[in-house]
C-alpha positions as CSV (number, residue, x, y, z in Angstrom):
1,M,136.8,126.4,108.8
2,N,136.5,123.2,111.2
3,N,139.2,124.7,112.6
4,H,137.8,127.7,113.7
5,F,134.4,126.4,114.5
6,D,136.0,124.8,117.2
7,S,138.2,126.5,118.7
8,D,137.0,129.9,120.9
9,Q,137.4,131.7,117.6
10,L,134.1,132.2,117.3
11,N,133.5,134.8,120.5
12,N,135.6,137.2,118.0
13,G,132.9,137.0,115.5
14,L,131.2,134.9,112.5
15,P,134.2,133.6,109.9
16,T,134.3,135.8,106.9
17,A,135.8,135.2,103.4
18,Q,138.5,137.5,104.0
19,F,139.6,135.9,107.0
20,L,139.7,132.1,105.9
21,A,141.1,133.1,102.5
22,E,143.7,134.9,104.9
23,E,144.1,131.9,107.0
24,L,144.6,129.8,103.7
25,H,147.5,132.6,102.4
26,L,145.2,133.0,99.7
27,S,143.7,136.1,98.0
28,S,139.5,136.1,98.9
29,K,139.0,136.4,95.0
30,Y,141.4,133.2,94.4
31,L,139.3,131.2,97.3
32,S,136.5,132.1,96.0
33,D,137.5,131.2,92.5
34,C,138.5,127.8,93.7
35,L,135.8,127.2,96.0
36,K,133.3,127.9,93.1
37,Q,134.7,126.1,90.6
38,L,134.7,123.1,93.0
39,T,132.1,123.1,94.9
40,G,130.2,125.3,92.8
41,S,129.2,127.1,96.0
42,T,130.4,130.9,97.1
43,T,132.3,131.2,100.0
44,Q,129.6,133.1,102.2
45,H,127.4,129.9,101.1
46,L,130.0,127.5,102.7
47,I,130.5,129.6,105.7
48,H,126.5,129.6,106.0
49,E,126.3,125.5,105.9
50,K,129.0,124.5,108.1
51,L,126.9,127.4,111.0
52,I,123.6,126.0,110.3
53,E,125.4,122.0,110.9
54,R,126.8,123.3,113.9
55,A,123.5,125.2,115.0
56,K,121.3,121.8,114.3
57,E,124.1,119.6,116.3
58,R,123.6,122.2,119.3
59,L,119.8,122.4,119.0
60,S,119.8,119.3,118.8
61,T,121.5,117.2,121.5
62,T,122.0,120.2,124.2
63,H,119.5,122.8,126.0
64,L,121.1,125.6,125.2
65,S,118.9,128.3,124.6
66,V,119.2,129.8,120.5
67,S,120.2,132.6,122.1
68,E,123.0,130.9,123.8
69,I,123.6,129.1,120.6
70,A,123.1,132.5,118.5
71,Y,126.5,133.6,120.8
72,A,128.4,130.6,121.0
73,L,128.2,130.7,116.9
74,G,130.2,134.2,116.8
75,F,126.6,135.9,115.7
76,D,126.1,139.3,118.1
77,Y,122.7,139.1,117.6
78,P,120.6,136.1,118.1
79,Q,117.8,138.1,115.8
80,S,120.3,137.2,113.2
81,F,121.2,134.2,114.4
82,S,117.2,132.9,113.6
83,K,116.8,134.9,110.7
84,L,119.3,133.4,108.8
85,F,118.7,129.8,109.8
86,K,115.1,130.1,108.9
87,T,116.6,131.2,105.6
88,K,118.4,128.3,105.0
89,T,116.4,125.4,106.7
90,R,112.5,127.2,106.4
91,Q,112.3,126.5,110.1
92,T,112.7,128.2,113.0
93,P,115.6,127.4,116.1
94,L,112.6,126.1,118.0
95,Q,110.8,124.2,115.4
96,F,113.9,122.2,113.8
97,R,114.1,121.3,118.5
98,A,111.0,120.7,118.7
99,G,111.0,117.8,115.8
100,Y,113.9,116.2,118.0
101,N,111.7,115.8,120.9
C-alpha cells in the first residue's frame, strides 16, 4: 500500500481491495481474511486509514488546497475526500489544518 501512495499511481484513482490483492498475488477474499485476522480491520478500513494519514500529512505540511490534496490522493471529487475525512476524524480538512496554524 505504501508503494502505491508513494508513486504516481494515485492518478489512476483510489486503491481498491482488489488492486491490493492482485499486487500481492492473492485473492481479495484471502487478503481480507488475513487482514481481518491480523489487524481486526477490513481491507477497505486500512486503505481509508492510510488515505487519512497521508491527507493529514499534506494538510499540516503544505499549502495545497483541499481540492489539490483530494486529487493528489486519487479522489475524483474533493467532496468525497472531505466527507471521508470528516467521517474518520470528526473534523473537516480545513478545521484540521486550522489546528496547525
